[in-house]
Every structure is written in C-alpha cells, then in structure tokens.
C-alpha atoms as one frame of an Amber mdcrd trajectory, in Angstrom:
protein
  20.941   7.346  12.644  21.666   3.621  13.038  24.660   1.883  11.514  22.281
  -0.585   9.878  20.470   2.169   7.994  23.734   3.770   6.865  25.067   0.427
   5.640  21.883  -0.420   3.747  21.741   3.021   2.184  25.340   2.778   1.011
  24.633  -0.595  -0.610  21.549   0.751  -2.385  23.295   3.861  -3.693  26.227
   1.839  -5.020  23.783  -0.428  -6.866  21.917   2.561  -8.314  25.123   3.952
  -9.802  26.261   0.600 -11.152  26.089  -0.273 -14.849  24.690  -3.672 -13.900
  20.941  -3.999 -14.669  18.701  -4.288 -11.635  16.205  -7.100 -11.012  13.277
  -5.439 -12.775  12.172  -6.530 -16.280  13.378  -3.173 -17.630  16.672  -3.438
 -15.789  16.785   0.209 -14.774  14.911   2.935 -12.902  11.912   4.510 -14.636
  13.206   7.741 -16.165  10.335   9.996 -14.958  11.286   9.124 -11.360  15.022
   9.813 -11.601  14.876  13.416 -10.285  12.659  12.387  -7.363  14.817   9.366
  -6.501  17.996  11.453  -6.540  16.279  14.098  -4.418  15.178  11.571  -1.795
  18.496   9.727  -1.711  20.448  12.974  -1.300  18.740  13.475   2.063  20.597
  11.900   5.002  17.464  10.369   6.546  15.992   8.520   3.547  16.749   5.992
   0.838  14.510   4.537  -1.873  14.151   0.745  -1.916  11.781   0.209  -4.860
   9.815   2.351  -7.269   7.531   2.481 -10.271   6.654   5.695 -12.101   3.234
   4.367 -13.118   1.985   1.875 -15.676  -0.888   0.643 -17.833  -1.211  -3.127
 -17.926  -3.463  -6.114 -18.493  -3.078  -9.207 -16.377  -4.453 -12.744 -16.775
  -5.018 -14.475 -13.446  -3.252 -17.661 -12.524  -4.863 -20.993 -11.675  -4.397
 -22.928  -8.451  -3.778 -26.656  -8.487  -7.463 -27.170  -7.736  -8.318 -25.424
 -10.990  -9.746 -22.336  -9.281  -8.565 -18.932 -10.429  -6.326 -17.124  -7.944
  -8.216 -13.992  -6.913  -5.573 -12.034  -5.039  -5.142  -8.323  -4.495  -2.052
  -7.683  -6.577  -1.204  -4.380  -4.904  -1.310  -6.055  -1.514   0.854  -8.866
  -2.814   3.250  -6.356  -4.300   3.633  -4.693  -0.935   4.096  -7.951   0.912
   6.597  -9.269  -1.600   8.589  -6.064  -1.492   8.861  -6.166   2.279   9.128
  -9.891   2.831  12.755  -9.515   3.900  12.324  -6.577   6.247  13.226  -8.612
   9.312  16.433  -9.967   7.862  18.603  -6.895   7.589  21.887  -8.773   7.164
  20.562 -10.673   4.162  19.199  -7.458   2.685  22.514  -5.670   3.012  24.458
  -8.521   1.436  22.078  -8.812  -1.482  21.482  -5.079  -1.838  18.424  -3.291
  -3.119  17.601  -2.048  -6.571  14.795   0.076  -7.901  11.663  -1.567  -9.317
  12.413  -4.923  -7.695   8.819  -5.026  -6.474   7.458  -5.430  -9.999   9.946
  -8.175 -10.801   9.063 -10.098  -7.648   5.353  -9.871  -8.352   5.750 -11.009
 -11.948   7.881 -13.954 -10.837   5.289 -14.942  -8.237   2.444 -14.662 -10.705
   4.235 -16.706 -13.343   4.776 -19.415 -10.747   1.018 -19.513 -10.200   0.257
 -19.533 -13.917  -0.608 -15.840 -14.175   0.511 -13.788 -17.148   1.124 -10.123
 -17.869  -0.385  -9.565 -21.309   0.607  -5.928 -21.657   2.717  -3.462 -19.651
   3.549   0.149 -20.531   5.253   2.691 -18.286   4.253   5.521 -20.636   0.961
   6.837 -22.022  -0.269   4.785 -24.972  -0.040   6.460 -28.377  -3.522   5.965
 -29.870  -3.605   6.488 -33.662  -6.583   7.855 -35.581  -8.456   4.848 -36.975
 -11.720   3.670 -38.439 -14.116   1.877 -36.023 -13.209  -1.579 -37.349  -9.514
  -0.808 -37.115  -9.976   0.423 -33.539 -11.413  -2.927 -32.484  -8.547  -4.965
 -33.921  -5.924  -2.510 -32.712  -7.040  -2.258 -29.084  -7.352  -6.045 -28.739
  -3.904  -6.606 -30.228  -2.422  -4.023 -27.838  -4.052  -5.112 -24.591  -3.943
  -8.882 -25.120  -0.566  -9.020 -26.832   0.520 -12.550 -27.791  -2.858 -13.935
 -26.651  -4.941 -11.667 -28.926  -5.771 -14.619 -31.192  -7.594 -16.245 -28.277
  -9.955 -13.310 -27.728 -13.645 -13.824 -28.480 -15.959 -10.813 -28.711 -19.147
 -10.498 -26.696 -21.193 -11.106 -29.849 -19.271 -14.273 -30.689 -19.580 -15.761
 -27.212 -22.221 -18.414 -26.634 -25.269 -17.336 -24.638 -24.671 -19.911 -21.924
 -24.559 -19.235 -18.208 -20.994 -18.851 -16.958 -19.827 -18.548 -13.362 -17.495
 -15.585 -13.826 -16.533 -15.550 -10.153 -14.879 -18.951 -10.588 -13.473 -18.080
 -14.009  -9.973 -16.944 -14.821 -10.252 -13.140 -15.119  -8.302 -10.624 -17.172
  -7.842  -7.249 -15.476  -7.141  -3.861 -17.018  -5.079  -1.714 -14.674  -3.709
   1.766 -14.372  -1.297   1.951 -11.452   0.090   5.371 -10.454   3.514   6.044
  -9.015   4.517   3.927  -6.040   7.649   4.580  -4.044   9.020   2.548  -1.144
  11.384   4.397   1.164  13.360   3.460   4.243  13.709   6.203   6.863  16.458
   6.453   9.457  13.995   6.954  12.342  10.228   6.863  12.971  10.284  10.661
  13.371  11.893  11.067   9.950   9.300   8.694   8.496   6.462  10.766   9.953
   7.961  13.935   8.487   8.164  12.405   5.013   4.659  10.977   5.335   3.258
  14.413   6.193   4.800  15.913   3.058   3.473  12.997   0.988  -0.076  13.428
   2.256   0.129  17.188   1.706   1.176  16.533  -1.916  -1.892  14.392  -2.604
  -0.533  10.884  -1.976  -3.484   9.934   0.215  -2.835   6.190   0.151   0.601
   6.574   1.725   1.565   5.102   5.053   4.288   3.770   7.332   4.680   0.013
   6.897   5.067  -2.273   9.915   8.523  -3.761  10.297  10.462  -5.104  13.262
  13.893  -3.742  12.327  13.371  -0.996   9.761  11.134   2.034   9.251   9.529
   1.745   5.819   7.104   3.985   3.943   4.911   3.358   0.917   4.028   6.482
  -1.087   0.889   6.005  -3.206  -1.885   8.141  -4.686  -5.559   7.456  -5.407
  -5.318   7.530  -9.214  -5.597   3.755  -9.471  -7.884   2.087 -12.018  -8.567
  -1.652 -11.803 -11.370  -3.454 -13.637 -12.035  -6.929 -15.123 -12.399  -6.878
 -18.903 -12.438 -10.559 -19.935 -12.595 -14.103 -18.583 -11.651 -17.680 -19.387
 -14.519 -20.057 -18.420 -13.448 -22.665 -15.876 -14.782 -25.483 -18.052 -12.439
 -24.529 -20.905  -9.257 -24.022 -18.882  -7.978 -27.479 -19.769  -8.423 -26.952
 -23.517  -5.554 -25.916 -25.760  -5.658 -22.963 -25.859  -8.814 -21.825 -24.023
 -10.660 -18.844 -25.436 -10.620 -15.450 -23.723 -14.142 -14.002 -23.683 -14.525
 -10.232 -23.612 -16.812  -8.848 -20.897 -16.845  -5.384 -22.489 -16.793  -3.944
 -25.999 -13.607  -2.870 -27.820 -14.987   0.678 -27.676 -14.954   0.476 -23.888
 -11.394  -0.894 -23.934 -10.354   2.116 -25.997 -12.096   4.366 -23.476 -10.095
   2.747 -20.655  -6.869   3.465 -22.528  -7.805   7.118 -23.043  -8.837   7.440
 -19.401  -5.530   5.925 -18.304  -3.619   8.346 -20.524  -5.375  11.206 -18.718
  -4.451   9.654 -15.382  -0.840   9.406 -16.557  -0.853  13.175 -17.134  -2.186
  13.749 -13.618   0.351  11.275 -12.245   3.318  13.088 -13.818   2.038  16.476
 -12.617   1.635  15.109  -9.096   5.204  13.798  -9.116   6.393  17.286 -10.083
   4.448  18.914  -7.253   5.850  16.337  -4.844   9.407  17.175  -5.903   8.769
  20.884  -5.350   7.260  20.185  -1.942  10.308  18.205  -0.842  12.719  20.838
  -2.162  10.955  23.676  -0.376  10.123  21.966   2.908  11.939  18.713   3.618
  15.398  20.085   2.905  14.660  23.327   4.725  14.142  21.355   7.944  17.462
  19.529   7.622  20.435  21.509   8.905  23.034  18.923   7.949  21.888  17.689
   4.573  24.816  19.185   2.661  27.453  17.590   4.886  25.672  14.249   5.012
  25.315  13.947   1.265  28.738  15.187   0.227  30.089  11.626   0.141  26.959
  10.135  -1.408  27.629   7.785  -4.368  24.622   9.354  -6.097  25.464  12.493
  -8.029  24.012  15.416  -6.111  21.689  17.792  -7.899  21.188  21.498  -7.126
  18.402  21.939  -4.611  16.629  25.261  -4.953  13.897  26.974  -2.986  15.016
  25.748   0.425  13.698  28.647   2.513  11.690  27.498   5.511   7.976  27.961
   4.996   4.967  27.708   7.219   3.698  24.195   7.379   7.184  22.711   7.596
   7.771  19.910  10.080   8.681  21.494  13.402   6.115  24.177  12.599   3.640
  21.700  11.156   0.047  22.829  10.684  -2.958  20.620  10.881  -6.026  21.353
   8.775  -7.693  23.611  11.352  -4.514  25.588  12.033  -3.937  26.131   8.335
  -7.530  27.294   7.855  -7.158  29.750  10.733  -3.871  31.074   9.338  -5.387
  31.528   5.893  -8.366  33.345   7.420  -6.072  35.602   9.444  -3.862  36.384
   6.445  -6.917  37.123   4.329  -8.252  39.503   6.966  -4.897  41.269   7.166
  -4.866  41.702   3.392  -8.386  43.131   3.467  -7.431  45.573   6.219  -4.305
  46.642   4.340  -6.335  47.176   1.176  -8.897  49.207   3.140  -6.159  51.409
   4.625  -4.693  51.991   1.184  -8.113  52.868  -0.209  -8.754  55.296   2.661
  -5.428  57.014   2.105  -6.100  57.365  -1.619  -9.576  58.773  -0.993  -8.227
  61.288   1.517  -5.569  62.447  -0.937  -8.162  62.907  -3.672 -10.425  64.916
  -1.321  -7.570  67.205  -0.335  -6.703  67.753  -3.975 -10.277  68.637  -4.837
 -10.491  71.096  -1.917  -7.357  72.878  -3.066  -8.474  73.294  -6.684 -11.322
  75.913  -6.141  -9.021  78.162  -4.101  -6.478  78.146  -6.873  -9.186  78.852
  -9.437 -10.594  81.818  -7.421  -7.132  83.252  -6.962  -6.479  83.073 -10.687
  -9.831  84.721 -11.465  -9.102  87.617  -9.074  -5.725  88.173 -10.707  -7.395
  88.381 -14.118 -10.080  90.829 -12.847  -7.483  93.070 -11.230  -5.528  93.149
 -14.442  -8.575  94.312 -16.411  -9.286  97.139 -13.922  -5.734  98.436 -14.198
  -6.146  98.599 -17.917
C-alpha cells in the first residue's frame, strides 16, 4: 500500500466525519449509501471518492456562444469532471475529497454553459391520486419546476417544422447509484470490480489514471430520454417557450417507471453490501487491524466466512456452471441413495410381517386344540 493512498484516504475519512458540509448541493452523503460507504471505507484497500445513491431529474441543455445547444453526454462529463485531478495527487490531498462532489462539479459546469437542472430528487417521487386534468398540471409543475410557466403542450404548439436536433433539449433522467472508489493497488481494484460485476453492476470498470487506481461502480438501470425542446429561433426571446415532445400522461409514466427503478436500485445496493460482507472481507486477513484507527466509525461485519467464488478462488462463468452441475449431481445421487435405503427398509418390514402373523395364528390354533 503506497503512502500516497494512505494519506489520501486519511484526508477523505476526516472530511466524511466532519460537521462541515461537503461540496455537493445537499452538503452531505446520500443516506441510502451510508452503510455501503462505511463498509467500503473500513477495508484497508479502498476508499470512496464520490457517490450518488440514485436520482430522478430533468435537465435543460445549455447554449454555446454560437447559439447551438450543447449536446454532451452528461454521464461521460460527470466521470471526466470527477477524475480531472487524478494526476495531481498533492493538490487532491491538500484539498481533500468529499462524497457527491461529482454532482456539484457537473452542475457548476452546466450552469457555466447556460444549462439548468429543473428538477432533482434522490428519492422516489410520491405521486398522489388525481383527476386527469390535475395530473397534467401536477406532473408539469414537478418536472419543470420554476420554468413550468414556460411549458407549451403538444396541442398548443404551432404546426411548423422545427429542427429539434439544433434545438435546446430538455431531458428526463433516472440515474442509478454511482460510486467512485480509489483502490490501493491494481490487484485490489480487480478484486472489487469482480464483486461489483457479480452483484449486477455491469457498467463498472477501472478508470485510467497515471498515479491512482480508480473504479466507477455503475448499473444498467439508467433511463435517459428527451421530453421537450426550446426552438433555436426563440432562444433569444424573453423567456422562450418550452415545447413538450410528449404528453403529460407519458411524463407521469416516466415518473412511475423511475420509481420502479428506484426500488430495484435500492435492492441492488443491499445485495452488493451482502456480497462485500461475505466475500471481500473474507479475503482480507488484516482488515480488523488496518481499520482499528480509522476515523470512520466501524460497523459490525457479519457473514465473513470464505465462500466459493471469492477472489483467490475466483470462478469464471464456465467454472461456476460446472460446479453447480457437479453439486446438483451429487445431490441427486444422495437423494437416490436415501430413497434406496428407505425402500429396502420398507421391503424388509413387509417380509417380516407375514411370519409374525403366521406365528400368531398358530398360537391361537394350538390354544383352541388344548381346550
């Protein structure tokens, strides 16, 4: 373990336990991720550098100086922004890390380009029971926030040809949990990545960096779709109208779908925690001594027995399939042996019963003769 990693981890853990708000808009770690973050940081080989438990949001694109909407992949930008200082370890240590800084950096960048977050929620949206007309007004007021008064329905829009590709777009997004982690070594990073992939985080990977070993843990639950636009010709007006590309009914459907994805997201986080407890810690022989001086309050780690599939005895897909087949065959053979033994016992019992019956009958007959 390098001194640089140890120093950076110490700085991060001190910041996590500080009462000072971090750089995110919320100012603190998302509560659903606290157990996972503590679990990861209690391990000697890992430390979290940024995180988001998941969110539902709507985002209005920014405009370049040329007047063209900025069509950028926000997830890619988030990743690049979060790791822009990877090669300057001294600066990173002096400034420290805090959770959820990725979101803050992205929002700052987007505001600089004229973009705007219209709505952000890190929890499922509570959808009340409403009449159809109320649903329309409600969903627009929720998703477009302070800009709801600018929204024009599809029916109200003029039937003129609009170049939507060059227009300023509004996106509806569901973004599942994302977790950035620094590992002490490439081997440790590979171990963590294997457990992440096994837990369903298929979009995870090791990020390139000259001086540090970074991981991004992400799932495939993402939802990202355009729902409205601001025509290029009206961008200079005050304020330009936001034209819906879909119906309010469809917007409500997107919210309900995202709520379902939130449920899956939380369940996946729970399975990931259990995987790390049962496998990652089992492969570490010095985790208790390495975390005893950790500024983060340690939590009880249960279920640490070493299991098949753990790193060091890692199984690929084919090996796991073969093991499952072999175990299934052994169970079938054991069941067959048990069945054979039971059948044999029943046969022996049935063979003994007639002899006992004949003996009893003879005793009765002899008794009658004596009489």
